[in-house]
N, C-alpha and C positions, 0 to 999 in steps of 0.2 A: 499240391501243387503251387505253378506260380501264377503272378498276374497278368500272363502273356499265354496267348492263344494263337495256334494257327490255324487260319480257316483254309479248307479244301474247297475252292468256289469251284458250282459248276464243272466237276469234273464227272460227268454222267454219261450215259454211254452212247447216246445220241451225238453230242457234242464232241467226244473224243473220235468217233469214229468219223464224223463230217472233217475230222483234221488229217486222217490218213496218218500216214507214216513217221508227218510230221509231229502230232502228240507225241510218238514214241521214246526221245529223249527226256519228255517233259514227265512221264510217267514214272519213268525210272529215278529222275530226280524229286520228285514230289515221294515216291514209296520212301528213298534213303532220305528226306528230312523230314519225314513224319518219323521214322523209325528214331531217329537224335531227337526228335522233340519230345518224343514219349521218355526215354531213356532220362531226359533234362526235365521229366515231369511239368512239361508245357499241354497246356488243353490242346486238344487236337478236334475241330468243329467242321463240318461238313455241311453244304449248303448247296444245294438244287434249285430247280426250278419244276414246277407240277400242277398240275390242276385237279378240280372232282371232274368226275364225269358229265362231259357236258362241256368242262370249261365257263362255267357260269361268272368265272373271276374275271376273264376276258371280255374287255370294250371293246366296240369295233370303231373306236377310235383311236387305238393301242396299235401306233405303225408296227412295231416291233411285233407283236402278238396277235393280233386280229386274226391274220391266220387259221388260230386254233381255234377262233370264237365256233361254239358248239360242236365242234369235236372232241375224241378222246384221244388224239394224237399226243400229247403231252401229259399223259394219265398220272395220276400218284402212283401207279400198281404197275405202267406200265414199262418197259423193258428200257427205253432210251433214257426215263427220268432214275433209273439208278445208277446207284455211284460204281463208278469201271471198277470193275475186280484186281488191276496191277494197283487201286491205290485204296482198299476198299478199308471200310471202317472196322474198328476192332470193338468186343463185344465193350458194352458202356458207353461208346465212343456216339454222340448224338450227330444227326443225321436230322438239319433243318427242310424245312419246302418255303420256298418264297415265289410271290406273285409276278416278280418284274424281274426287271434287271438288277437293281443293287440288292444284296444278300439282306439288307433292311427290310424292304417292300412288301411287305403280306406276311413276314415271318415275325416269330419269337423272337429274332435274333437279337434285340437289347435289352428286353428282360434276360433273356438267359446269359449275358455276357454281366448284366449287372449283377444277378444274385450269385455269381461264378468270383464277383469281386476282379474281373477280368478289367486292366487299365491298358496294356496294350495288346496291339496285332499285329498279324504277321498274314501278309496277302498273298495268296496263291490262287491260280485256276487261270481257266479257257470263257472271255477271251479277254484281253489285256484290256480293249477298248471297249467293253463291255461291263461284265459284273466285277473286274479289279477297279477300273476306272471311275465306275457310280461309285462301289462300296468304300472307297478310296476318299470320296468327296462327302460321302453322309458320315462315316465313322470319324471324319477332321468335324464337323460342323458339330458334332457328338462329344469332340473332347479326349478319343482316345488317339493315344500314342500310337505313330502306325512305321507298320516297316515291309517294303513291297521287295519278294525275290524274285531279281531278275530274268531267273530263269526259271523261275517257277510259277512264270506266266507266256503266254503262246498266244498270237494275234493272227488270222489271216492275213493280215498287211504288216510284213516287216517293219516297212520303215513308220508308221502308224504303231508299232511296240515301241520302236530306238525312241523318237520322239517323246511318247509317253513317258518312256523311263529317265530320259536326258534331263527333260526338260520341263515337264507338268507336273511327275508325282512329286520331286526333289523340295517343292515347295509346300508340302504337306507329310513328307514320308521322307524314311530314310529308305535310301535305295541299295541294297545289296545282293550278292551273290548268295544262292544259296549255301555254300559251301563258308562263303564268310559270314553268315549266320550262323552256322552249325558251330562253329570255332567260335562264336561270342558266347553261345548259352553251354558249351560245352567248358571252356572259361570258368563260367557264374557259377555251374554245377562245381565245381572242382574247388572255385574260391568258398564252396560252404559249409 
């Protein structure tokens, strides 16, 4: 395995279903990208959001998650928190559970990445203005080398997605298409 990991974030049933048909092209892109990553010996790591029974991790002060406080709506075993079957993990691939928007918040992602010797992260997922933005900012502060797949992310607001990809993310990450990234890793694999 290399020191690069593909993060597939919040591609869980509840969020994918919320995007409806808009998510279909993303699922195809991610499935193809994950297959290429596996061939190129990249780690594929999944991150989802989920809570214990009764959501004791949710503060009533948290604007995003307070609606779930005291409920089982995003329970760790609930259908809504499971990775969508179109991008399902293969045996042995890690699925980490987070407790907030960033993939690092409330999960053991940083420990896992450091233990695996991961230095570079490739970010994908739903939503661009949520998990992708929050994870990018935290990962940059943790000194990871970052790539964002422009067509490997989706947001309910297409203009917000565009602005993040064109103006915000390039300050801290390389922004490329899934096709461009697959070409890069294929060239690297052939050069070894």
